[in-house]
ROSE-4610 file (N, C-alpha, C; in Angstrom, 1 decimal, always signed):
// ROSE-4610
residu = [M/M/M/K/K/K/R/R/R/I/I/I/I/I/I/L/L/L/M/M/M/R/R/R/H/H/H/A/A/A/K/K/K/A/A/A/Y/Y/Y/E/E/E/G/G/G/A/A/A/D/D/D/D/D/D/Q/Q/Q/N/N/N/R/R/R/A/A/A/L/L/L/T/T/T/S/S/S/E/E/E/G/G/G/A/A/A/K/K/K/Q/Q/Q/A/A/A/Y/Y/Y/A/A/A/I/I/I/S/S/S/E/E/E/K/K/K/I/I/I/L/L/L/S/S/S/A/A/A/S/S/S/K/K/K/E/E/E/L/L/L/G/G/G/F/F/F/D/D/D/P/P/P/Q/Q/Q/I/I/I/I/I/I/L/L/L/T/T/T/S/S/S/G/G/G/A/A/A/K/K/K/R/R/R/A/A/A/Y/Y/Y/D/D/D/T/T/T/A/A/A/R/R/R/I/I/I/L/L/L/A/A/A/G/G/G/I/I/I/L/L/L/N/N/N/R/R/R/S/S/S/E/E/E/F/F/F/L/L/L/K/K/K/I/I/I/E/E/E/K/K/K/T/T/T/L/L/L/Y/Y/Y/D/D/D/G/G/G/G/G/G/A/A/A/R/R/R/E/E/E/Y/Y/Y/M/M/M/R/R/R/I/I/I/L/L/L/D/D/D/T/T/T/F/F/F/F/F/F/H/H/H/S/S/S/H/H/H/D/D/D/C/C/C/L/L/L/I/I/I/I/I/I/V/V/V/A/A/A/H/H/H/N/N/N/P/P/P/T/T/T/L/L/L/S/S/S/D/D/D/L/L/L/C/C/C/T/T/T/L/L/L/L/L/L/A/A/A/H/H/H/S/S/S/W/W/W/T/T/T/K/K/K/I/I/I/L/L/L/T/T/T/P/P/P/A/A/A/A/A/A/A/A/A/L/L/L/G/G/G/L/L/L/E/E/E/F/F/F/N/N/N/A/A/A/T/T/T/I/I/I/G/G/G/E/E/E/G/G/G/S/S/S/G/G/G/K/K/K/E/E/E/L/L/L/F/F/F/Y/Y/Y/F/F/F/D/D/D]
num = [1/1/1/2/2/2/3/3/3/4/4/4/5/5/5/6/6/6/7/7/7/8/8/8/9/9/9/10/10/10/11/11/11/12/12/12/13/13/13/14/14/14/15/15/15/16/16/16/17/17/17/18/18/18/19/19/19/20/20/20/21/21/21/22/22/22/23/23/23/24/24/24/25/25/25/26/26/26/27/27/27/28/28/28/29/29/29/30/30/30/31/31/31/32/32/32/33/33/33/34/34/34/35/35/35/36/36/36/37/37/37/38/38/38/39/39/39/40/40/40/41/41/41/42/42/42/43/43/43/44/44/44/45/45/45/46/46/46/47/47/47/48/48/48/49/49/49/50/50/50/51/51/51/52/52/52/53/53/53/54/54/54/55/55/55/56/56/56/57/57/57/58/58/58/59/59/59/60/60/60/61/61/61/62/62/62/63/63/63/64/64/64/65/65/65/66/66/66/67/67/67/68/68/68/69/69/69/70/70/70/71/71/71/72/72/72/73/73/73/74/74/74/75/75/75/76/76/76/77/77/77/78/78/78/79/79/79/80/80/80/81/81/81/82/82/82/83/83/83/84/84/84/85/85/85/86/86/86/87/87/87/88/88/88/89/89/89/90/90/90/91/91/91/92/92/92/93/93/93/94/94/94/95/95/95/96/96/96/97/97/97/98/98/98/99/99/99/100/100/100/101/101/101/102/102/102/103/103/103/104/104/104/105/105/105/106/106/106/107/107/107/108/108/108/109/109/109/110/110/110/111/111/111/112/112/112/113/113/113/114/114/114/115/115/115/116/116/116/117/117/117/118/118/118/119/119/119/120/120/120/121/121/121/122/122/122/123/123/123/124/124/124/125/125/125/126/126/126/127/127/127/128/128/128/129/129/129/130/130/130/131/131/131/132/132/132/133/133/133/134/134/134/135/135/135/136/136/136/137/137/137/138/138/138/139/139/139/140/140/140/141/141/141/142/142/142/143/143/143/144/144/144/145/145/145/146/146/146/147/147/147/148/148/148/149/149/149/150/150/150/151/151/151/152/152/152/153/153/153/154/154/154/155/155/155]
x = [-83.0/-83.9/-84.0/-84.5/-84.8/-86.3/-86.9/-88.3/-88.6/-89.6/-89.9/-91.5/-92.0/-93.6/-93.5/-94.6/-95.0/-96.4/-96.6/-98.0/-98.4/-99.6/-100.1/-100.6/-100.5/-101.2/-102.5/-103.0/-104.4/-105.3/-106.5/-107.6/-107.3/-107.3/-107.1/-108.1/-108.0/-109.0/-108.6/-109.7/-109.4/-108.8/-108.0/-107.8/-106.6/-106.6/-105.5/-104.2/-104.0/-102.6/-102.2/-101.7/-101.7/-100.7/-99.4/-98.5/-98.9/-100.2/-100.8/-101.9/-102.5/-103.9/-103.5/-104.6/-104.3/-105.2/-105.1/-105.8/-107.4/-108.1/-109.6/-109.6/-110.7/-110.9/-110.9/-111.6/-111.6/-110.2/-109.5/-108.0/-107.2/-107.3/-106.6/-106.9/-108.4/-108.7/-108.2/-108.1/-107.4/-106.0/-105.4/-103.9/-103.6/-104.5/-104.2/-104.5/-105.9/-106.1/-105.1/-104.5/-103.6/-102.1/-101.8/-100.7/-100.6/-101.9/-102.1/-101.7/-102.1/-102.1/-100.3/-100.0/-98.3/-97.7/-98.0/-97.3/-97.7/-98.8/-99.2/-98.5/-98.3/-97.5/-96.0/-95.5/-94.0/-93.8/-94.7/-94.4/-94.5/-95.4/-95.9/-94.7/-94.2/-93.3/-91.9/-91.7/-90.3/-89.5/-90.1/-89.4/-89.2/-88.3/-88.2/-88.0/-89.0/-88.5/-87.5/-86.4/-85.2/-85.2/-86.2/-86.3/-87.5/-88.3/-89.6/-89.5/-89.3/-89.2/-90.4/-90.7/-91.9/-91.8/-92.7/-92.9/-92.9/-92.8/-93.1/-94.3/-95.2/-96.7/-97.3/-98.1/-98.5/-99.2/-100.2/-101.2/-100.0/-99.1/-98.1/-97.4/-96.9/-96.2/-96.9/-98.2/-98.9/-99.4/-99.4/-99.7/-98.4/-97.4/-96.0/-95.9/-96.3/-96.0/-96.8/-98.1/-99.0/-98.4/-97.8/-97.1/-96.2/-95.2/-94.1/-94.3/-95.2/-95.9/-96.3/-97.1/-97.7/-96.4/-95.4/-94.3/-93.1/-93.4/-92.6/-91.0/-91.2/-90.1/-89.9/-90.6/-90.9/-89.4/-88.2/-87.1/-86.4/-87.0/-86.6/-87.4/-88.1/-89.1/-88.2/-88.1/-87.3/-88.0/-88.0/-88.6/-87.7/-88.2/-87.6/-88.3/-87.6/-88.8/-89.1/-88.1/-88.5/-89.5/-89.9/-91.2/-92.5/-92.4/-93.8/-94.0/-93.1/-93.2/-92.3/-91.5/-90.8/-91.7/-90.9/-91.6/-91.2/-91.7/-91.3/-89.9/-89.1/-87.7/-86.8/-87.6/-86.8/-87.1/-88.2/-88.4/-87.5/-87.4/-86.4/-84.9/-84.4/-83.1/-83.1/-84.1/-84.5/-84.2/-85.2/-85.3/-83.7/-82.9/-81.5/-80.5/-80.8/-80.0/-79.9/-81.4/-81.5/-81.7/-81.8/-81.9/-80.4/-79.4/-78.3/-77.8/-78.6/-77.8/-79.2/-80.2/-81.2/-81.9/-82.4/-83.0/-84.5/-85.1/-86.6/-86.8/-87.5/-87.8/-89.2/-89.7/-91.1/-91.1/-91.8/-92.0/-93.6/-93.8/-95.2/-95.2/-96.1/-95.9/-97.4/-97.3/-98.4/-98.8/-99.9/-100.2/-100.3/-99.8/-100.0/-98.9/-97.8/-96.4/-96.4/-96.8/-96.6/-97.1/-98.3/-98.9/-98.1/-97.4/-96.6/-95.5/-94.8/-93.8/-94.2/-95.2/-95.6/-96.0/-96.4/-96.3/-95.2/-94.2/-92.7/-92.0/-92.3/-91.5/-92.1/-93.7/-94.2/-94.5/-94.0/-94.6/-96.0/-96.6/-98.2/-98.9/-98.3/-99.1/-100.2/-101.3/-101.9/-103.3/-103.0/-104.0/-103.4/-104.5/-104.0/-104.3/-103.3/-103.3/-104.4/-105.5/-106.4/-105.7/-106.4/-105.8/-105.6/-104.2/-103.9/-103.6/-103.4/-103.5/-101.8/-101.3/-100.0/-99.8/-98.7/-98.2/-96.5/-96.7/-95.2/-94.6/-93.7/-92.8/-91.5/-91.1/-89.8/-88.7/-87.4/-86.4/-85.4/-85.0/-83.5/-82.5/-81.4/-80.3/-80.3/-81.2/-81.3/-82.7/-82.8/-84.2/-84.3/-85.3/-85.2/-86.7/-87.0/-88.5/-88.9/-90.0/-90.7/-90.0/-88.9/-88.2/-88.7/-89.9/-90.7/-91.6/-91.5/-92.7/-93.4/-95.0/-96.0/-95.9/-95.7/-95.8/-97.2/-97.8/-99.0/-99.8/-101.0/-101.7/-102.8/-102.9/-103.9/-104.5/-105.7/-106.4/-107.8]
y = [+222.2/+222.3/+220.7/+220.5/+219.1/+219.2/+217.7/+217.8/+216.6/+216.3/+215.4/+215.3/+214.1/+213.6/+213.0/+213.4/+213.0/+212.2/+211.0/+210.2/+209.4/+209.8/+208.5/+207.3/+206.3/+204.8/+205.1/+204.2/+204.3/+203.6/+203.7/+203.2/+201.7/+201.2/+199.8/+199.3/+198.0/+197.1/+197.4/+197.5/+197.3/+196.3/+196.0/+194.7/+195.0/+193.6/+193.9/+193.4/+192.8/+192.8/+194.1/+195.0/+196.3/+196.2/+195.3/+195.3/+194.8/+193.6/+193.2/+193.4/+194.9/+195.3/+195.6/+195.0/+195.1/+196.4/+196.9/+197.7/+197.4/+198.1/+197.7/+197.9/+197.5/+197.8/+199.5/+200.0/+201.5/+202.1/+201.6/+202.2/+201.7/+200.7/+200.2/+201.4/+201.5/+202.7/+203.9/+204.5/+205.5/+205.9/+204.6/+204.8/+204.8/+204.2/+204.3/+205.8/+206.4/+207.8/+208.7/+208.7/+209.5/+209.6/+208.2/+207.9/+208.3/+208.2/+209.1/+210.4/+211.2/+212.2/+212.8/+212.1/+212.3/+212.1/+210.9/+211.1/+212.3/+212.7/+213.8/+215.2/+215.2/+216.4/+216.2/+215.0/+214.9/+215.1/+215.1/+215.3/+216.8/+217.5/+218.7/+219.8/+219.2/+220.1/+219.4/+218.4/+217.9/+217.5/+216.7/+215.6/+214.3/+213.6/+212.3/+211.5/+210.9/+210.1/+209.1/+209.3/+208.5/+207.3/+207.5/+206.3/+206.8/+205.5/+205.4/+204.7/+205.3/+204.9/+204.5/+203.4/+202.9/+202.2/+202.2/+201.3/+199.9/+199.1/+197.5/+197.2/+198.2/+197.6/+197.4/+196.4/+195.9/+197.1/+197.8/+198.8/+200.1/+200.2/+201.1/+200.8/+199.5/+199.0/+198.9/+198.3/+198.1/+199.5/+200.7/+201.6/+202.2/+202.0/+202.2/+201.6/+200.2/+199.3/+199.8/+200.5/+200.7/+201.9/+203.2/+204.2/+203.9/+203.2/+202.7/+202.2/+201.3/+200.7/+201.7/+202.8/+203.8/+204.6/+205.1/+205.8/+205.3/+204.0/+202.9/+203.2/+203.1/+203.0/+201.9/+200.8/+199.7/+199.2/+199.3/+199.0/+200.0/+200.9/+202.1/+202.1/+201.0/+201.0/+200.1/+201.0/+200.2/+200.4/+199.5/+199.3/+200.0/+201.1/+201.7/+201.3/+200.5/+199.9/+200.9/+202.2/+203.0/+203.8/+203.8/+204.8/+204.0/+202.9/+202.5/+202.9/+203.2/+203.6/+204.8/+205.4/+206.4/+207.9/+208.6/+209.8/+210.8/+212.1/+213.3/+213.5/+213.3/+213.8/+212.3/+211.2/+210.2/+210.2/+210.7/+210.9/+211.9/+212.9/+213.9/+213.2/+212.5/+211.7/+211.1/+210.3/+209.5/+210.4/+211.4/+212.4/+213.1/+213.3/+214.0/+212.9/+211.8/+210.8/+210.7/+210.6/+210.4/+211.9/+212.8/+214.0/+214.7/+214.4/+214.8/+214.0/+212.6/+211.9/+211.7/+212.4/+212.3/+213.7/+214.0/+215.2/+215.1/+213.7/+213.6/+212.2/+212.4/+211.3/+211.3/+210.1/+209.9/+208.9/+209.3/+208.6/+208.3/+206.9/+206.5/+206.0/+206.5/+206.0/+206.3/+206.7/+206.7/+207.9/+208.2/+209.3/+208.7/+209.6/+211.1/+211.6/+210.8/+211.0/+211.8/+211.3/+212.0/+213.3/+213.5/+214.7/+215.6/+215.2/+215.9/+216.4/+215.6/+215.9/+217.0/+216.9/+218.1/+219.4/+219.5/+220.7/+221.1/+220.2/+220.6/+221.3/+220.6/+221.0/+222.1/+222.1/+223.0/+224.2/+225.4/+226.8/+226.7/+227.0/+227.4/+226.2/+224.9/+223.6/+223.3/+222.9/+222.7/+221.8/+221.1/+219.8/+218.7/+217.6/+216.2/+215.5/+214.5/+213.9/+212.6/+212.8/+211.6/+210.5/+209.5/+208.1/+208.5/+208.2/+208.2/+209.6/+210.5/+212.0/+212.0/+213.0/+213.1/+214.8/+215.0/+216.6/+216.6/+217.4/+217.6/+218.7/+218.9/+220.0/+220.0/+221.6/+221.7/+222.4/+222.0/+222.8/+223.2/+224.4/+224.7/+223.8/+224.3/+223.7/+222.9/+223.0/+222.5/+222.2/+221.1/+220.7/+221.2/+221.6/+221.9/+222.5/+223.1/+223.4/+224.6/+224.7/+225.6/+225.9/+224.9/+225.5/+224.9/+224.0/+223.3/+224.5/+224.2/+225.4/+224.4/+224.4/+223.4/+223.2/+222.2/+221.7/+221.5/+220.4/+220.1/+219.6/+219.2/+218.5/+218.0/+216.4/+215.7/+214.9/+214.7/+213.7/+213.5]
z = [+156.7/+157.6/+157.9/+159.1/+159.8/+160.1/+159.5/+159.9/+160.7/+161.4/+162.3/+162.3/+162.1/+162.0/+163.4/+164.0/+165.3/+165.1/+165.2/+164.9/+166.1/+166.3/+167.4/+166.7/+167.4/+166.9/+166.6/+165.6/+165.2/+166.3/+166.2/+167.3/+167.3/+168.6/+168.9/+169.8/+169.6/+170.7/+171.9/+173.0/+174.6/+175.0/+176.0/+176.5/+177.6/+178.2/+179.6/+179.1/+178.0/+177.5/+176.5/+177.2/+176.6/+175.3/+175.4/+174.4/+173.0/+173.1/+171.8/+171.7/+171.8/+171.2/+170.0/+169.1/+167.5/+167.3/+166.1/+165.4/+164.9/+165.4/+164.9/+163.3/+162.9/+161.4/+161.3/+162.2/+162.1/+162.1/+163.0/+163.3/+162.0/+161.3/+160.2/+158.9/+159.0/+157.9/+158.3/+159.7/+160.0/+159.7/+159.8/+159.5/+158.2/+157.4/+156.0/+155.5/+156.0/+155.7/+156.1/+157.0/+157.4/+156.7/+156.8/+155.9/+154.6/+153.7/+152.3/+152.5/+153.8/+153.7/+154.1/+154.6/+155.0/+153.8/+152.8/+151.7/+150.6/+150.8/+149.8/+150.4/+151.8/+152.4/+151.9/+152.2/+151.9/+150.4/+149.1/+147.8/+148.0/+148.4/+148.4/+149.0/+150.2/+150.8/+150.7/+150.1/+149.5/+150.6/+151.5/+152.4/+152.3/+152.6/+152.5/+153.8/+154.5/+155.4/+155.5/+156.4/+156.4/+157.4/+158.3/+159.1/+160.1/+160.5/+161.0/+162.4/+163.5/+164.7/+165.3/+165.9/+166.7/+167.9/+168.7/+170.1/+169.4/+170.6/+170.1/+170.1/+170.8/+171.1/+169.6/+169.5/+168.4/+167.6/+168.4/+167.7/+166.9/+167.6/+167.2/+166.0/+166.3/+165.3/+163.9/+164.1/+162.9/+162.3/+162.7/+162.4/+161.6/+162.2/+161.4/+160.3/+160.3/+159.2/+158.0/+158.3/+157.3/+156.6/+157.6/+157.0/+156.3/+156.8/+156.0/+154.7/+154.5/+153.3/+152.1/+152.6/+151.8/+151.3/+152.3/+152.1/+151.5/+150.9/+150.2/+151.3/+152.3/+153.3/+154.4/+154.0/+154.7/+155.6/+154.7/+155.3/+156.2/+156.4/+157.4/+158.6/+158.7/+160.1/+161.1/+162.4/+163.3/+164.8/+165.3/+166.9/+167.8/+168.7/+169.8/+170.9/+171.7/+172.8/+173.9/+174.0/+174.8/+174.6/+173.4/+173.0/+173.5/+174.1/+174.7/+176.1/+176.9/+178.2/+178.7/+177.9/+178.2/+178.2/+179.0/+179.0/+178.0/+178.0/+177.1/+177.2/+178.0/+178.4/+177.5/+177.8/+177.0/+175.6/+174.9/+173.5/+173.1/+173.8/+173.6/+173.1/+174.1/+174.3/+172.8/+172.4/+171.0/+169.9/+170.0/+169.0/+168.6/+169.8/+169.7/+169.2/+169.5/+168.6/+167.5/+167.0/+165.7/+164.7/+165.3/+164.5/+164.0/+164.2/+163.8/+162.5/+162.6/+161.2/+160.3/+160.5/+159.6/+159.3/+158.1/+157.7/+158.3/+158.1/+158.2/+159.1/+160.1/+161.0/+161.4/+161.4/+162.0/+163.1/+164.1/+165.3/+165.6/+165.7/+165.7/+167.1/+168.1/+169.7/+170.1/+171.5/+172.3/+172.9/+173.5/+174.4/+175.7/+176.8/+176.8/+176.3/+176.4/+176.2/+174.8/+173.7/+172.5/+172.3/+172.9/+172.9/+173.8/+174.9/+175.7/+174.9/+174.2/+173.2/+172.2/+171.5/+170.5/+171.5/+172.6/+173.3/+173.8/+174.1/+174.2/+173.1/+172.0/+170.6/+170.0/+169.8/+169.1/+169.6/+169.4/+169.8/+169.9/+170.9/+171.1/+170.7/+170.8/+170.6/+171.8/+171.6/+172.9/+172.6/+171.5/+171.2/+171.9/+171.9/+172.3/+170.8/+170.7/+169.3/+169.7/+168.7/+168.6/+168.0/+168.0/+167.4/+165.7/+165.5/+163.9/+163.5/+164.6/+164.4/+164.0/+163.3/+162.9/+163.0/+163.5/+163.5/+162.8/+161.7/+161.2/+161.7/+161.9/+162.1/+161.7/+161.6/+160.9/+162.2/+162.0/+162.8/+162.2/+162.5/+162.0/+162.4/+162.9/+163.1/+164.5/+165.3/+166.6/+167.0/+167.9/+168.4/+169.9/+170.2/+171.8/+172.0/+173.3/+173.6/+172.7/+172.3/+171.3/+169.9/+170.0/+168.2/+167.1/+167.0/+165.9/+165.3/+164.1/+163.4/+162.9/+162.9/+162.5/+160.9/+160.2/+158.7/+158.5/+159.3/+159.2/+160.2/+160.5/+161.3/+160.9/+160.9/+160.1/+161.3/+161.4/+162.2/+161.5]
């Protein structure tokens, strides 16, 4: 089984310089709280994230850095620039690239694309990811439209 966790960045300050928007104090608390839930789920469900991909935007990177620290996986954190402004199909290309070489990966990125990806991958998924929300999915041998089984959803 392969597992993918899709996490939206936590709450950030508004601003004109979108790439450099920092997490608010509430956003940092959100990131820590959801990261702890993901850690508990990883122990309970027996998965071990092997890579954490994030966009280069400060709010996503900082959310991913908190998550990586909680999971003791800081060395597996990697910036994937196309996660900032790519569409759902671009996200699928990234997933396909890493899916075959990793049993469990995490993507920390942005709406609306991340919620679109959840809808694409998870059968019957209709929610919009709120800040710091995370959806865990499980796949058999392939990844494709509607092929993900929901393991957990935290918000």
